[in-house]
Each structure stands twice: as structure tokens, then as C-alpha cells.
N, C-alpha and C positions, 0 to 999 in steps of 0.2 A: 154571105153564105149562111144558110139556115141549118138547123140540126138535121133536117130531112135530106139535105144535099151533101151531108158529110160523107167522106169516102168510106167510113166504117160500114155503111149499109151495102156497099158493093163487095165487101169481103165475104167469101163463103164461110169462113170460120165464125163470123158473127151469127149467121143463120144456124149453124150447127149448135153453137152454144145456146141460142134461144130455143131451139127445138128440144135439146136435151133438158133444159130447165123446165120447159112446158111439160115434157114427158114425166119428170119427177113430180111435178105438182099434180098431174092427173093421177098417177099411180098412188100418191099419198092420199088423195081424196077417196079413191076407190078402196084402198086398204082401210081407211078410217070407217067408211060405211060398212064394210064387211065385218070388221071387228066389233063395231057397235051393234050390228044385227045379231052377232053371236052372243055378246054380253047381255043384251036385253032379252034374248030368247029364253024359253023355259028350260029349266034344269033337266038333264036326262034322267029317266026313271032308273032307280036302283034295281038291280036284278039279283034276287036271292038273298038280299040283306034286309033285315027288318029295320035296324037302326045302326048307322055306322058308329055312333058314339053312344055308349050306354048311359042312361040317366043316372045322375048322382042321387044318393039317398040322404 
């Protein structure tokens, strides 16, 4: 009997676990891309403030 003929592949729980695992991987990749896009993007312009930290003399 080979690994592909094993009874585990006929069990619905196996496919549920594999599907949930794949979903977590895809969501993680998408979240990583979104976070990196936000981090690498330009800083938002300050409104009404000249300098948030006054310079030291």
C-alpha cells in the first residue's frame, strides 16, 4: 500500500484540515503584503502643525 492509497485521504476531516491550513497561509500572505505596502508608503502630511518636535538649541 502506498501513501496515496492510505485511508486518511478518504476521511473528510483530512480535507477540512488541509483547507483551513491553506486558508491561513493565504490570509497570512495577503496580510503581509498589505502591511508592507502601508509601511513602505509615504508618511501622511501633517495638518496644521509646523514641527511636532521643537528643535533643541
